[in-house]
N, C-alpha and C positions, 0 to 999 in steps of 0.2 A: 731227923728223917722226916720233918713236917711237910716236905713237898712230895712225899711218895704216898701211894694209894693204900688205905686200910681196908681189909676185906674180912668178913666174917663167914664162917662155915658151920652148918648144923652137924650133929652127930651123924656119921656115916656119909657125908657129902664127899662126892668125888671132887678132888682138887685139880688133878690132871691125870691123864692116863699114859702108860708106856707107848712110845713110838710117836707121840706128838712132838711138834717142833717147840722147843723151849723158848718162852718168850718172857719169863719173870723168874727172879730169885726170891724166895720167901723167907721172912724173918718171922719166927713164932712169938707173938706178943703175949698169948695165953693159950693153954691147951695142949694137945698132943696129937700127931698125925702118924698114921701107919703106912709103911712102904710095903707094897704088895707085888710079888713076882707074877710072871705070866700064868702060873698055875693056880693063883688066887691065895697063896701062902704069904702070911705076914712074915717078913724077914727082918724087920727093923722098925722101931718107934723113934721119933724126933719129938723133943719136948720144948716147952717154953724157954726162950732164951736162945735156941739154936736156929740153924737155916737148914733149908733143903731146896732142891731145884737148881743146883749149881751148874747144871748143864746150859743154863741160860747164858752164862759167861762165855761159852764157846761159840764161834761162828757157826752157825747151822747146827747147834747143838739139839739132840734128840733126847726126850725123856727115856730114861732107862727102866723106870719102874712106875707103877700106879701109886697115887698117893690120895688117901682119904682121911677125913677127920675122925679122931677117936674122942667122941664127946664134942662139946662146943670149942671152936678154934677161931682165934682172930690172928691175922697175919698182916704185915706190912710187906707189900710187893714193890720190887725194884726191877724195872724193865731192864732188857739186854744191854741197851745203849748206856743207860745211867750206871749200870754195874761196871761196865768197861770204862767209862769216863771216871768213875770215882777210883778205880784201881790206877788208872794212868795219872791221876793227881799225885799219887805216891811215887811212881816210877813206871815208865813205858815197859821196862823189863819185867816188872811184876806181872803185867798181863800175859806176857810169854810164859813166865814161870808157872802162874796158875793154870794157864790152858794146858800146859804140858802135864801138870799134875792130874788135871780132871780127865784128860785123855787116857792116862794110865789107870785111873780109878775106873773109868768107863770099861776099858778093856778087861780089867779084872773081874768087874761086876757081870760082863758077858760071859766070861768063862766060868764064873761061879754059878750063875743062875741060867746060863745058856738057853 
């Protein structure tokens, strides 16, 4: 992933907010982030080696949660276009499948956190 951008965030830094247009998928190189709902309640944590911001893969994807750094965090960012191109190198059908799964997840999150 040497051609992707690496970005660091300090304790409590806002990475993105719910409702924003999704432009990047994030891979956590170190640290942990908190997923926060509209009421300001932390409902999940994502740690080193995991990803967040998958809405970036969707055409016109909108962030469903606010994400902030829990301690120092370093992430590798992959833009929307790069994420789709990477999926298409494996199979164009894979993009369709991933989009469908992400839409289902988004709908479930909306119903759960409404």
